[in-house]
C-alpha positions as a LaTeX table, in Angstrom:
\begin{tabular}{lrrr}
\hline
Residue & $x$ (\AA) & $y$ (\AA) & $z$ (\AA) \\
\hline
Unk1 & 0.00 & 0.00 & 0.00 \\
Unk2 & 1.21 & 3.47 & $-0.82$ \\
Unk3 & 1.07 & 5.85 & 2.12 \\
Unk4 & $-0.61$ & 9.16 & 1.35 \\
Unk5 & 1.88 & 11.76 & 0.09 \\
Unk6 & 1.28 & 14.87 & 2.14 \\
Unk7 & 1.68 & 17.25 & $-0.80$ \\
Unk8 & $-0.31$ & 15.27 & $-3.34$ \\
Unk9 & $-3.64$ & 16.52 & $-4.61$ \\
Unk10 & $-6.23$ & 14.40 & $-6.37$ \\
Unk11 & $-6.20$ & 16.98 & $-9.16$ \\
Unk12 & $-2.71$ & 15.71 & $-9.94$ \\
Unk13 & $-4.12$ & 12.21 & $-10.39$ \\
Unk14 & $-6.38$ & 12.62 & $-13.42$ \\
Unk15 & $-8.09$ & 9.44 & $-14.73$ \\
Unk16 & $-5.66$ & 7.01 & $-16.36$ \\
Unk17 & $-2.74$ & 8.58 & $-14.52$ \\
Unk18 & 0.06 & 6.13 & $-13.86$ \\
Unk19 & 0.34 & 4.70 & $-10.32$ \\
Unk20 & 3.59 & 5.85 & $-8.77$ \\
Unk21 & 5.50 & 3.64 & $-6.36$ \\
Unk22 & 9.06 & 4.27 & $-5.29$ \\
Unk23 & 11.59 & 1.73 & $-6.52$ \\
Unk24 & 12.16 & 0.48 & $-2.97$ \\
Unk25 & 8.43 & $-0.02$ & $-2.37$ \\
Unk26 & 8.09 & $-1.83$ & $-5.68$ \\
Unk27 & 11.03 & $-4.14$ & $-4.92$ \\
Unk28 & 9.75 & $-5.00$ & $-1.45$ \\
Unk29 & 6.29 & $-5.86$ & $-2.76$ \\
Unk30 & 7.72 & $-7.92$ & $-5.62$ \\
Unk31 & 9.84 & $-9.93$ & $-3.16$ \\
Unk32 & 6.83 & $-10.50$ & $-0.91$ \\
Unk33 & 4.68 & $-11.73$ & $-3.80$ \\
Unk34 & 7.51 & $-13.83$ & $-5.22$ \\
Unk35 & 7.99 & $-15.55$ & $-1.88$ \\
Unk36 & 4.30 & $-16.37$ & $-1.61$ \\
Unk37 & 4.25 & $-17.69$ & $-5.17$ \\
Unk38 & 7.30 & $-19.89$ & $-4.55$ \\
Unk39 & 5.69 & $-21.30$ & $-1.43$ \\
Unk40 & 2.52 & $-22.10$ & $-3.36$ \\
Unk41 & 4.48 & $-23.88$ & $-6.09$ \\
Unk42 & 6.32 & $-25.92$ & $-3.45$ \\
Unk43 & 3.01 & $-27.03$ & $-1.97$ \\
Unk44 & 1.71 & $-28.01$ & $-5.41$ \\
Unk45 & 4.82 & $-30.12$ & $-6.09$ \\
Unk46 & 4.54 & $-31.75$ & $-2.68$ \\
Unk47 & 0.87 & $-32.55$ & $-3.32$ \\
Unk48 & 1.69 & $-34.05$ & $-6.74$ \\
Unk49 & 4.46 & $-36.21$ & $-5.26$ \\
Unk50 & 2.09 & $-37.45$ & $-2.58$ \\
Unk51 & $-0.54$ & $-38.31$ & $-5.18$ \\
Unk52 & 2.02 & $-40.21$ & $-7.27$ \\
Unk53 & 3.13 & $-42.20$ & $-4.23$ \\
Unk54 & $-0.47$ & $-43.07$ & $-3.38$ \\
Unk55 & $-1.19$ & $-44.15$ & $-6.95$ \\
Unk56 & 1.73 & $-46.60$ & $-6.90$ \\
Unk57 & 0.63 & $-48.48$ & $-3.77$ \\
Unk58 & $-1.59$ & $-51.53$ & $-3.43$ \\
Unk59 & $-5.16$ & $-51.02$ & $-2.34$ \\
Unk60 & $-5.75$ & $-52.04$ & 1.24 \\
Unk61 & $-8.88$ & $-52.14$ & 3.35 \\
Unk62 & $-9.81$ & $-48.63$ & 4.22 \\
Unk63 & $-7.81$ & $-47.11$ & 1.33 \\
Unk64 & $-10.91$ & $-45.74$ & $-0.39$ \\
Unk65 & $-11.97$ & $-44.01$ & 2.80 \\
Unk66 & $-8.49$ & $-42.62$ & 3.30 \\
Unk67 & $-8.40$ & $-41.39$ & $-0.31$ \\
Unk68 & $-11.70$ & $-39.61$ & 0.12 \\
Unk69 & $-10.40$ & $-38.08$ & 3.33 \\
Unk70 & $-7.26$ & $-36.92$ & 1.55 \\
Unk71 & $-9.36$ & $-35.32$ & $-1.19$ \\
Unk72 & $-11.35$ & $-33.49$ & 1.46 \\
Unk73 & $-8.10$ & $-32.35$ & 3.08 \\
Unk74 & $-6.88$ & $-31.04$ & $-0.27$ \\
Unk75 & $-10.08$ & $-29.08$ & $-0.73$ \\
Unk76 & $-9.41$ & $-27.48$ & 2.65 \\
Unk77 & $-5.69$ & $-27.04$ & 2.07 \\
Unk78 & $-6.00$ & $-23.31$ & 1.49 \\
Unk79 & $-8.79$ & $-22.23$ & 3.82 \\
Unk80 & $-10.16$ & $-18.76$ & 3.54 \\
Unk81 & $-8.95$ & $-16.57$ & 6.44 \\
Unk82 & $-11.51$ & $-16.57$ & 9.27 \\
Unk83 & $-12.13$ & $-12.85$ & 8.77 \\
Unk84 & $-13.24$ & $-13.62$ & 5.21 \\
Unk85 & $-15.03$ & $-16.92$ & 5.85 \\
Unk86 & $-18.39$ & $-15.53$ & 4.82 \\
Unk87 & $-18.81$ & $-15.05$ & 1.04 \\
Unk88 & $-19.27$ & $-11.34$ & 1.53 \\
Unk89 & $-19.66$ & $-8.66$ & 0.54 \\
Unk90 & $-16.84$ & $-7.40$ & 2.78 \\
Unk91 & $-15.76$ & $-3.77$ & 3.15 \\
Unk92 & $-12.10$ & $-2.77$ & 2.82 \\
Unk93 & $-10.07$ & 0.39 & 2.47 \\
Unk94 & $-7.77$ & 1.11 & $-0.46$ \\
Unk95 & $-5.93$ & 4.26 & $-1.48$ \\
Unk96 & $-6.64$ & 5.95 & $-4.79$ \\
Unk97 & $-3.44$ & 4.64 & $-6.40$ \\
Unk98 & $-4.26$ & 1.07 & $-5.39$ \\
Unk99 & $-7.69$ & 1.28 & $-7.01$ \\
Unk100 & $-6.23$ & 2.59 & $-10.26$ \\
Unk101 & $-3.88$ & $-0.38$ & $-10.10$ \\
Unk102 & $-6.82$ & $-2.78$ & $-9.96$ \\
Unk103 & $-9.22$ & $-1.25$ & $-12.48$ \\
Unk104 & $-6.94$ & 0.17 & $-15.15$ \\
Unk105 & $-3.25$ & $-0.65$ & $-14.72$ \\
Unk106 & $-0.76$ & $-3.43$ & $-14.06$ \\
Unk107 & $-1.20$ & $-4.52$ & $-10.44$ \\
Unk108 & 1.81 & $-3.76$ & $-8.26$ \\
Unk109 & 0.85 & $-5.86$ & $-5.23$ \\
Unk110 & $-1.39$ & $-3.28$ & $-3.64$ \\
Unk111 & $-2.88$ & $-3.85$ & $-0.20$ \\
Unk112 & $-6.48$ & $-3.93$ & 0.96 \\
Unk113 & $-7.27$ & $-3.30$ & 4.64 \\
Unk114 & $-10.32$ & $-4.83$ & 6.30 \\
Unk115 & $-12.51$ & $-1.89$ & 7.29 \\
Unk116 & $-13.78$ & $-3.31$ & 10.58 \\
Unk117 & $-10.27$ & $-3.93$ & 11.93 \\
Unk118 & $-8.95$ & $-0.52$ & 10.85 \\
Unk119 & $-11.85$ & 1.25 & 12.57 \\
Unk120 & $-11.44$ & $-0.87$ & 15.71 \\
Unk121 & $-7.79$ & 0.17 & 16.03 \\
Unk122 & $-8.58$ & 3.82 & 15.32 \\
Unk123 & $-11.41$ & 4.02 & 17.82 \\
Unk124 & $-9.05$ & 2.96 & 20.60 \\
Unk125 & $-7.07$ & 6.18 & 20.10 \\
Unk126 & $-9.60$ & 8.58 & 18.57 \\
Unk127 & $-10.18$ & 10.46 & 21.82 \\
Unk128 & $-6.49$ & 11.13 & 22.36 \\
Unk129 & $-4.87$ & 14.41 & 21.31 \\
Unk130 & $-3.83$ & 14.35 & 17.64 \\
Unk131 & $-0.14$ & 14.41 & 18.49 \\
Unk132 & $-0.48$ & 11.23 & 20.58 \\
Unk133 & $-2.61$ & 9.16 & 18.22 \\
Unk134 & 0.13 & 7.94 & 15.90 \\
Unk135 & 2.27 & 6.36 & 18.61 \\
Unk136 & $-0.79$ & 5.00 & 20.41 \\
Unk137 & $-2.32$ & 3.25 & 17.40 \\
Unk138 & 0.95 & 1.39 & 16.83 \\
Unk139 & 0.13 & $-0.75$ & 19.86 \\
Unk140 & $-2.98$ & $-2.06$ & 18.10 \\
Unk141 & $-1.70$ & $-2.36$ & 14.56 \\
Unk142 & $-1.13$ & $-6.13$ & 14.56 \\
Unk143 & $-4.90$ & $-6.60$ & 14.92 \\
Unk144 & $-5.48$ & $-4.73$ & 11.64 \\
Unk145 & $-5.98$ & $-7.29$ & 8.87 \\
Unk146 & $-4.79$ & $-6.70$ & 5.34 \\
Unk147 & $-4.08$ & $-8.70$ & 2.20 \\
Unk148 & $-2.33$ & $-8.09$ & $-1.10$ \\
Unk149 & $-4.08$ & $-7.89$ & $-4.46$ \\
Unk150 & $-1.54$ & $-10.10$ & $-6.18$ \\
Unk151 & $-3.00$ & $-10.46$ & $-9.63$ \\
Unk152 & $-5.53$ & $-9.04$ & $-12.06$ \\
Unk153 & $-5.52$ & $-10.87$ & $-15.37$ \\
Unk154 & $-5.55$ & $-8.50$ & $-18.35$ \\
Unk155 & $-8.43$ & $-10.48$ & $-19.85$ \\
Unk156 & $-10.40$ & $-9.89$ & $-16.65$ \\
Unk157 & $-10.25$ & $-6.16$ & $-17.41$ \\
Unk158 & $-11.87$ & $-6.73$ & $-20.81$ \\
Unk159 & $-15.14$ & $-8.15$ & $-19.48$ \\
Unk160 & $-18.31$ & $-6.03$ & $-19.56$ \\
Unk161 & $-18.31$ & $-6.00$ & $-15.75$ \\
Unk162 & $-14.73$ & $-4.75$ & $-15.56$ \\
Unk163 & $-15.44$ & $-2.02$ & $-18.09$ \\
Unk164 & $-18.50$ & $-1.00$ & $-16.09$ \\
Unk165 & $-16.33$ & $-0.75$ & $-12.96$ \\
Unk166 & $-13.74$ & 1.40 & $-14.75$ \\
Unk167 & $-16.53$ & 3.69 & $-15.99$ \\
Unk168 & $-17.91$ & 4.01 & $-12.46$ \\
Unk169 & $-14.45$ & 4.75 & $-11.04$ \\
Unk170 & $-13.77$ & 7.41 & $-13.66$ \\
Unk171 & $-17.04$ & 9.09 & $-12.76$ \\
Unk172 & $-16.18$ & 9.04 & $-9.04$ \\
Unk173 & $-12.75$ & 10.53 & $-9.67$ \\
Unk174 & $-14.07$ & 13.25 & $-11.98$ \\
Unk175 & $-16.62$ & 14.32 & $-9.37$ \\
Unk176 & $-13.91$ & 14.39 & $-6.70$ \\
Unk177 & $-11.69$ & 16.52 & $-8.94$ \\
Unk178 & $-14.53$ & 18.94 & $-9.60$ \\
Unk179 & $-15.26$ & 19.27 & $-5.87$ \\
Unk180 & $-11.63$ & 19.99 & $-5.14$ \\
Unk181 & $-11.37$ & 22.58 & $-7.89$ \\
Unk182 & $-14.43$ & 24.33 & $-6.47$ \\
Unk183 & $-12.87$ & 24.22 & $-3.03$ \\
Unk184 & $-15.83$ & 22.36 & $-1.53$ \\
Unk185 & $-13.85$ & 19.22 & $-0.66$ \\
Unk186 & $-10.18$ & 18.54 & $-0.13$ \\
Unk187 & $-8.44$ & 15.73 & $-1.97$ \\
Unk188 & $-9.77$ & 12.23 & $-1.26$ \\
Unk189 & $-7.00$ & 9.67 & $-0.81$ \\
Unk190 & $-8.80$ & 6.77 & 0.91 \\
Unk191 & $-11.75$ & 4.85 & $-0.50$ \\
Unk192 & $-14.02$ & 2.11 & 0.80 \\
Unk193 & $-14.21$ & $-0.84$ & $-1.57$ \\
Unk194 & $-16.42$ & $-3.91$ & $-1.57$ \\
Unk195 & $-15.13$ & $-7.42$ & $-2.29$ \\
Unk196 & $-17.17$ & $-10.59$ & $-2.57$ \\
Unk197 & $-16.60$ & $-14.18$ & $-3.61$ \\
Unk198 & $-19.63$ & $-14.38$ & $-5.88$ \\
Unk199 & $-19.18$ & $-13.35$ & $-9.50$ \\
Unk200 & $-21.28$ & $-10.24$ & $-10.28$ \\
Unk201 & $-24.11$ & $-10.46$ & $-12.77$ \\
Unk202 & $-23.16$ & $-9.92$ & $-16.40$ \\
Unk203 & $-22.55$ & $-6.24$ & $-17.02$ \\
Unk204 & $-22.72$ & $-5.24$ & $-13.33$ \\
Unk205 & $-19.53$ & $-3.49$ & $-12.14$ \\
Unk206 & $-16.87$ & $-5.95$ & $-11.00$ \\
Unk207 & $-13.25$ & $-6.99$ & $-11.56$ \\
Unk208 & $-11.90$ & $-10.44$ & $-10.74$ \\
Unk209 & $-8.84$ & $-10.23$ & $-8.48$ \\
Unk210 & $-6.58$ & $-12.60$ & $-6.57$ \\
Unk211 & $-5.86$ & $-11.95$ & $-2.91$ \\
Unk212 & $-2.76$ & $-13.34$ & $-1.26$ \\
Unk213 & $-1.84$ & $-13.52$ & 2.39 \\
Unk214 & 0.95 & $-11.57$ & 4.07 \\
Unk215 & 1.43 & $-14.37$ & 6.61 \\
Unk216 & 4.56 & $-16.46$ & 6.07 \\
Unk217 & 2.67 & $-19.46$ & 7.50 \\
Unk218 & $-0.24$ & $-19.04$ & 5.12 \\
Unk219 & 0.36 & $-19.51$ & 1.39 \\
Unk220 & $-3.27$ & $-18.98$ & 0.46 \\
Unk221 & $-4.44$ & $-17.39$ & $-2.76$ \\
Unk222 & $-8.14$ & $-16.61$ & $-3.12$ \\
Unk223 & $-10.28$ & $-15.42$ & $-5.99$ \\
Unk224 & $-12.50$ & $-12.45$ & $-5.19$ \\
Unk225 & $-14.45$ & $-9.83$ & $-7.09$ \\
Unk226 & $-14.00$ & $-6.09$ & $-6.65$ \\
Unk227 & $-17.60$ & $-4.92$ & $-7.04$ \\
Unk228 & $-18.02$ & $-1.45$ & $-5.53$ \\
Unk229 & $-16.14$ & 1.65 & $-4.45$ \\
Unk230 & $-17.00$ & 4.91 & $-2.73$ \\
Unk231 & $-15.16$ & 7.63 & $-0.87$ \\
Unk232 & $-14.30$ & 6.72 & 2.71 \\
Unk233 & $-16.36$ & 8.67 & 5.21 \\
Unk234 & $-14.80$ & 11.09 & 7.68 \\
Unk235 & $-14.04$ & 8.40 & 10.26 \\
Unk236 & $-12.64$ & 6.02 & 7.67 \\
Unk237 & $-10.39$ & 8.73 & 6.24 \\
Unk238 & $-9.10$ & 9.60 & 9.71 \\
Unk239 & $-8.55$ & 5.92 & 10.55 \\
Unk240 & $-6.55$ & 5.23 & 7.41 \\
Unk241 & $-4.49$ & 8.40 & 7.77 \\
Unk242 & $-3.09$ & 6.69 & 10.88 \\
Unk243 & $-3.35$ & 2.99 & 10.08 \\
Unk244 & $-2.25$ & 3.34 & 6.46 \\
Unk245 & 1.19 & 4.58 & 7.47 \\
Unk246 & 1.81 & 1.42 & 9.50 \\
Unk247 & 0.39 & $-0.93$ & 6.88 \\
Unk248 & 2.71 & 0.47 & 4.20 \\
Unk249 & 5.79 & 0.05 & 6.39 \\
Unk250 & 5.24 & $-2.88$ & 8.75 \\
Unk251 & 7.28 & $-6.04$ & 8.31 \\
Unk252 & 5.02 & $-9.03$ & 7.71 \\
\hline
\end{tabular}
């Protein structure tokens, strides 16, 4: 996730503007995704070797039951994180650059932050003086859940649903730019996005994405659909101003 540049205005980020990550940020995210991908490939090879070994053995009483059990285990091998167990929709926060990365550009391993956990951490420090909030929220940051958008297939962006999502996003950004130019609203950096496991209806806004875990002990990759986006409200913006700085820098 890209932390909000203090001097950046949304007017400088016209539709179709290129997402800008520093080289260091890009390298870190590439290493993180590469490590997760390598781990997944290792698990696939291990599974294949196990299947080959099982195929070469003689059938024994109880083998069919064991085989069925193994198939069930394989189906559960990459369980959805408990926070995402329900099919959704689930609400997350993403910055404006991250959303461009999903709907219109090559994905650069952008993060999504689970809204409920970000707000929970923020509310623990919201009543403190502004100058004390940053240090205080750091004590709660490990409870904030986030994942990486690791892949958006180029073909997925060519579907009617993906094109409808890009159109909707362009309209949101243009309205935000107009508000800022009129001086009625400052630049909007954080947005609330909706993800769900169910494919949207044909033509309804939605982009298929792949989420990957930050956890070294969890190699999971999950298919989700990015189906809605709106500006974060005042509390969400304040929460991510604090939480977003930790998410972009913490060591997973």
